[in-house]
C-alpha positions in Angstrom: 213.6 -44.9 92.5 213.5 -41.4 90.8 211.7 -39.8 87.6 212.5 -36.9 85.8 209.6 -34.1 85.8 209.8 -30.9 83.4 208.8 -28.1 86.3 209.2 -23.9 86.4 211.6 -22.9 89.0 211.3 -19.3 90.3 214.3 -17.7 92.3 213.4 -14.2 92.9 212.7 -12.3 89.6 214.0 -15.0 87.4 212.1 -18.0 86.1 213.7 -20.9 83.8 212.4 -24.5 83.4 213.7 -27.2 85.1 214.1 -30.7 84.7 213.4 -31.8 88.7 214.4 -35.3 89.9 210.9 -36.6 91.8 211.0 -39.4 94.0 208.6 -42.5 92.6 205.3 -43.5 94.4 203.2 -46.4 93.2 200.4 -48.4 94.9 201.1 -52.3 96.3 197.7 -54.3 96.8 198.2 -57.1 99.3 196.6 -60.1 99.4 196.4 -62.6 102.1 194.9 -66.2 101.1 192.9 -64.8 98.2 191.3 -61.9 100.3 192.4 -58.2 100.0 194.1 -57.1 103.0 195.6 -53.2 102.5 196.6 -51.3 99.4 200.0 -49.2 100.3 201.5 -46.4 98.9 205.5 -47.1 98.4 208.6 -46.3 96.9 208.4 -49.1 93.9 211.9 -50.8 95.0 212.0 -54.0 97.8 208.4 -54.9 97.6 208.9 -58.4 99.2 210.6 -57.3 102.0 207.7 -54.7 102.5 205.1 -57.2 102.7 207.3 -59.6 104.9 208.2 -56.5 107.2 204.4 -55.4 107.3 202.8 -58.6 107.7 205.1 -59.2 110.7 204.8 -55.6 112.1 201.1 -55.7 112.0 201.4 -59.4 113.8 199.6 -61.5 110.8 202.7 -63.5 111.1 205.2 -63.8 114.1 208.0 -65.6 112.3 209.4 -66.1 108.4 208.1 -69.4 108.2 204.7 -69.0 108.5 204.6 -67.2 105.0 203.9 -70.1 102.6 204.7 -68.3 99.6 204.6 -64.5 98.0 204.4 -63.6 94.6 204.3 -60.2 93.4 203.2 -59.4 89.8 202.7 -55.7 88.8 201.2 -53.7 91.6 199.6 -57.0 93.4 201.1 -59.0 95.8 199.5 -62.7 97.1 200.6 -64.3 100.1 199.6 -67.6 101.2 200.1 -67.6 105.2 199.4 -70.2 107.8 197.0 -68.7 110.0 195.1 -66.2 107.9 192.2 -65.1 110.5 194.4 -62.9 111.9 194.0 -60.8 108.6 190.5 -60.6 108.8 190.0 -57.1 110.4 188.9 -54.0 108.7 191.4 -52.0 106.4 192.3 -48.6 105.1 194.9 -47.4 102.2 198.2 -47.4 103.5 199.4 -44.1 102.5 202.6 -42.4 102.4 202.5 -39.6 104.8 200.9 -41.8 107.7 200.9 -45.7 108.4 198.9 -45.4 111.3 195.6 -45.5 109.8 196.4 -49.1 108.9 196.9 -50.2 112.2 194.8 -50.1 115.2 195.7 -49.7 119.0 194.4 -52.7 121.4 196.1 -51.3 124.5 195.5 -54.8 126.2 197.7 -56.4 123.2 200.7 -54.2 123.9 203.8 -56.4 124.0 206.5 -55.9 126.7 210.0 -55.7 125.2 212.3 -58.0 127.2 216.0 -56.4 126.3 219.2 -55.3 128.3 220.2 -52.9 125.4 221.9 -49.5 125.8 223.4 -47.2 123.4 225.8 -44.2 124.0 224.8 -40.1 122.8 227.8 -41.0 120.2 226.2 -44.4 118.8 222.8 -42.2 118.7 224.5 -39.0 116.5 226.5 -41.9 114.5 223.6 -43.7 113.5 221.9 -40.4 112.3 224.8 -39.6 110.1 224.5 -43.1 108.6 221.2 -42.8 107.5 221.4 -39.2 106.2 223.7 -39.6 103.4 220.9 -40.7 101.2 221.7 -39.8 97.6 217.6 -39.8 96.9 216.9 -37.9 99.6 219.7 -35.4 98.8 218.3 -35.1 95.2 214.7 -35.1 95.5 213.7 -34.1 99.3 211.1 -36.9 99.2 212.3 -40.0 101.1 212.5 -41.1 104.5 215.7 -43.4 105.8 215.0 -46.2 108.5 218.3 -48.0 109.5 218.6 -51.2 111.8 221.5 -51.1 113.9 223.8 -53.6 116.1 226.2 -52.9 118.6 228.9 -53.5 115.7 227.3 -51.1 113.3 224.5 -50.8 110.6 222.5 -54.0 109.7 220.6 -52.3 107.1 219.5 -48.6 105.4 216.5 -48.5 103.4 214.8 -45.5 101.8 210.8 -45.1 101.0 208.6 -42.1 100.3 207.2 -43.2 104.0 209.0 -43.8 107.2 206.5 -46.5 108.3 207.3 -48.0 104.9 211.2 -48.1 105.1 210.6 -49.8 108.8 208.2 -52.3 107.4 211.3 -52.8 104.4 213.8 -53.0 106.9 212.4 -55.9 109.4 211.3 -57.6 105.9 215.1 -57.6 104.8 216.4 -59.0 108.4 213.9 -61.8 108.2 214.4 -62.3 104.6 218.3 -62.5 105.2 218.4 -66.3 106.5 220.1 -64.8 109.7 218.7 -65.5 113.1 218.4 -61.7 114.1 218.0 -61.1 117.8 215.5 -58.0 117.5 216.2 -57.4 121.0 219.8 -56.4 120.6 219.0 -53.7 118.0 217.9 -50.4 117.4 216.3 -48.1 114.7 217.1 -45.1 113.5 214.9 -42.6 111.5 214.8 -39.5 109.6 210.9 -38.5 110.3 209.1 -38.1 113.4 208.6 -40.9 115.9 204.8 -41.5 115.8 202.3 -44.3 117.4 202.6 -46.3 114.0 206.2 -46.4 114.2 206.4 -47.4 118.3 204.2 -50.2 118.1 205.7 -51.5 115.1 209.2 -51.5 117.0 207.4 -53.0 120.0 206.2 -56.2 117.9 209.4 -56.5 116.7 210.9 -56.3 120.1 213.2 -53.1 119.2 213.6 -51.6 122.1 215.4 -48.2 121.0 214.4 -45.7 118.1 216.4 -42.7 117.0 215.1 -40.0 115.2 216.2 -36.7 113.8 212.7 -35.5 114.0 210.1 -35.2 117.0 207.9 -37.5 118.4 204.1 -37.7 119.6 202.3 -37.9 122.8 200.7 -41.7 121.9 204.1 -42.9 120.6 205.5 -41.6 124.1 202.6 -43.7 126.1 203.3 -46.9 124.2 207.1 -46.2 124.3 206.5 -46.2 128.3 204.5 -49.2 128.4 206.2 -51.6 126.1 209.5 -50.8 126.9 210.9 -48.6 124.2 213.5 -45.7 124.6 212.6 -42.6 122.1 215.6 -40.5 121.4 214.5 -37.4 119.1 215.9 -34.1 117.5 219.1 -35.7 117.5 220.8 -33.0 116.1 224.8 -31.7 116.6 225.2 -32.3 120.0 221.8 -32.3 121.0 219.2 -34.8 121.8 216.3 -35.6 123.4 215.2 -38.8 125.7 211.7 -39.3 125.8 210.8 -42.7 127.6 213.3 -45.5 129.2 216.1 -42.9 129.9 218.2 -45.8 131.6 218.9 -47.3 128.1 220.8 -44.0 126.7 224.3 -44.1 128.4 225.4 -40.7 128.9 228.7 -40.3 127.1 
C-alpha cells in the first residue's frame, strides 16, 4: 500500500534528497456479466471486498448470494450477478478524490432507514480515535480510513486513497465475513468529509449514523434528513456538530 519515491524536500533555506513514502493508487476495471461497468482508482488491497461492497452500495445486488462468481486478475474484476440489467446505466470513472460521479441521485428511489440505533458523544469520539491510528496515513498523509462499529466496538477499519472506496471495502468485508450483520445496528466513522455519495451509500446499506472528523455538504444533509441518517461532523477534541436526526445522538 506504500511505495518509496525520491523527492527534493525544502525546509527554509535547506534542501535535501529524500526517500518519501507515497500511498499506492491503481485502476480496477469492473465487468458485470461481460459488460464494462466502471473503472475505479483505488488502493490495490482488498479488491474483492471493494467489488462486493461497491456492487452492494450501487444497488446492483441486494445480498451477497446474488453474486454468482468473482474473478480478479491484474487490474480487471469480472463478476457474474443474478440481475445484470441493474448495471446497464451510463458510467464514468470512479476517481480517488470523489466517488459521487459514479452514482446518480434518483430522489424517488431514496430508501428510508428503519433503525432505533443511538450512540453517545463518547462513542463518536472513540470511533474517531480508533480510525485515526492508521500507520499508512501517518507515513504518507495520503489515505482515508473508514470504520464500521457496533455497540460493542469496531467490526472493521479499512483504508483507501478514497473515503468512498474505503466505505465500499468495509461493506464488502462484512458481507464476505459469513456473518449475518444487521446494518441497522451499525454506525460508520470516516476521516474525510461526508458528501452525498457517502450518505447515499450508507442509506442503501441501512446505516443510520455517520461520524466524521471533517465537514459535510448540503446535499448529504438533504439525503440524511430524508432517509433517516444522523450526520455527526467535526468530531475533534470535546467538539462535534450534529447536522441531521439529532435524536440518534445521546448527550453524555
